DRENDO-176195 format. One record per residue (C-alpha): residue in three letters; x, y negated, z. Coordinates in steps of 0.001 Angstrom, whole numbers, padded with zeros to 6 digits, always signed. Layout:
<recs>
ALAXYZ...
</recs>
This chain:
<recs>
MET+004220-254209+366570PRO+001392-256436+365448ALA+000358-256107+361851SER+001378-259061+359754PRO-001388-260835+357918PRO-001689-259805+354297GLN+000216-262138+351999ARG-001718-263735+349222GLU-000497-263685+345687PRO-000052-267184+344244SER-003001-267874+342043SER-002203-268711+338511SER-005074-270620+337023PRO-004886-270720+333236LEU-005887-274391+333400PHE-002614-275353+335063SER-000224-273054+333274THR+002858-274586+331679PRO+001746-274192+328033VAL-001647-275768+328751LEU-000058-278718+330577LEU+002398-279158+327746VAL-000389-279245+325152LEU-002366-281737+327274MET+000676-283989+327650ILE+001407-283923+323917GLY-002255-284680+323142LEU-002278-287644+325523ALA+000978-288951+324057LEU-000420-288734+320506ALA-003670-290427+321498GLY-001719-293191+323249GLY+000527-293660+320225ILE-002409-293920+317837TRP-004139-296390+320153TYR-000980-298528+320354LEU-000473-298576+316575GLU-004104-299483+315915ARG-003950-302245+318494SER-000624-303680+317321ALA-001713-303744+313651GLU-004602-306038+314547ARG-002726-308239+316996VAL-002358-311821+315784PRO+000810-313613+316835LYS+000251-316630+319050GLY+000708-320162+317837PRO-001237-323351+317379VAL-004575-322804+315706LEU-005410-324446+312413THR-007304-327559+313509ALA-010173-329060+311519GLU-007843-331862+310434ALA-005251-329327+309255LYS-007907-327222+307484SER-008977-330223+305445TYR-005332-330975+304555VAL-004558-327424+303314ARG-005887-328332+299860HIS-002928-330744+299526LEU-000378-327946+299949SER+000751-325799+297069LEU+002831-322616+297166SER+004665-321839+293921ASP+007370-319579+292474VAL+006643-317034+295211SER+008484-313749+294706MET+009637-310803+296733LYS+012856-308802+296653ALA+014410-306075+298753THR+018067-306043+299739GLU+020199-304100+302176ASN+021871-305836+305093ALA+025351-305152+306515ILE+024148-302242+308664GLY+022301-300513+305822GLN+018828-301645+306849GLN+016339-302735+304176VAL+015419-306420+304283VAL+012444-307680+302280GLU+012647-311357+301410ILE+009809-313548+300233VAL+011015-316741+298596GLY+009116-319619+297102LYS+008418-323325+297217ILE+005903-325435+299087GLU+004761-328815+297812ASN+003014-331546+299788LYS+000611-333216+297327GLY-001036-335240+300089ASP-000201-338547+301742ARG+000908-337361+305191VAL+004278-336364+306584LEU+004339-332806+307924LYS+006632-331748+310768SER+005802-328076+310500VAL+003858-325665+308317ALA+003353-322034+309310VAL+001882-319182+307291TYR+000557-315756+308120CYS+002211-313053+306025ILE-000319-310236+305920PHE+000970-306840+304816PHE-001399-304015+303804ASP-001205-300241+303403ALA-002359-298209+300387TYR-005932-298247+301742GLY-006120-302023+302134GLN-005747-301897+305917VAL-003615-304563+307626VAL-000372-303001+308896LEU+001407-306220+309880ARG+000333-309835+310327GLU+003244-312085+311112ARG+003227-315841+311594VAL+006319-317638+310277GLU+007279-321255+309742ILE+008089-322314+306200VAL+008567-326009+307055ARG+010431-327027+310209ALA+010818-330422+311881LYS+014532-329865+312528LEU+015043-329349+308776GLY+013359-332653+307944GLY+009714-331643+307661LEU+007869-332217+304387LYS+007167-335713+303084PRO+004349-336663+300695GLY+005213-335617+297127GLU+008125-333472+298300THR+008761-329829+297358LYS+010978-327578+299483PRO+012095-323985+299085PHE+011402-321366+301752ARG+012828-317933+302490LEU+011141-315364+304745PRO+013200-312272+305610PHE+011472-309202+307084ASP+013400-306233+308466ASN+010593-304753+310569LEU+008023-303685+307988PRO+006065-300504+308767GLN+006636-297418+306625SER+002925-297451+305735TRP+003239-300830+303960ASN+002129-300536+300308ARG+005207-302417+298959ALA+002998-305104+297393MET+003364-308851+297883PRO+001755-309796+301199GLN-001074-312292+301391LEU+000207-315731+302467VAL-002290-317857+304389ILE-001633-321286+305903ALA-001769-320712+309670GLY-000817-324072+311129ILE+000146-327623+310263VAL+001787-330132+312596PHE+001577-333681+311299GLY+004531-336080+311673
</recs>
């Protein structure tokens, strides 16, 4: 009877052992998560840019009576509302006005920058000398938000 070739033991390299692979996978997942959060905090929502004409008209817009309150919706989720008024002190009719609401963390880092319309064409726009209320509800604020009033910056104006 011919001798059978010696059987080799399966090699177990410590580099590919289950605990090492598990640690590598967790490390990659954490690194990917951190990268995603950093990237999404700096992402600026798309929309029309503030044209030179709109930039020069911003001085004719006034935000007043701006306040913030937190409420709970029907499913128990916290909703932060920013309410206020916008006044058009200029001589042009505005179809739309959008603002960036910029939320910060305790270290002054931007955690959310969201573009929202406070004047809409389908609600009549904003005529010269007119003041209209606005309400901005947010139910997606990051846990790291510092709970302070966000910075409101005019992001876009569409003239009528």
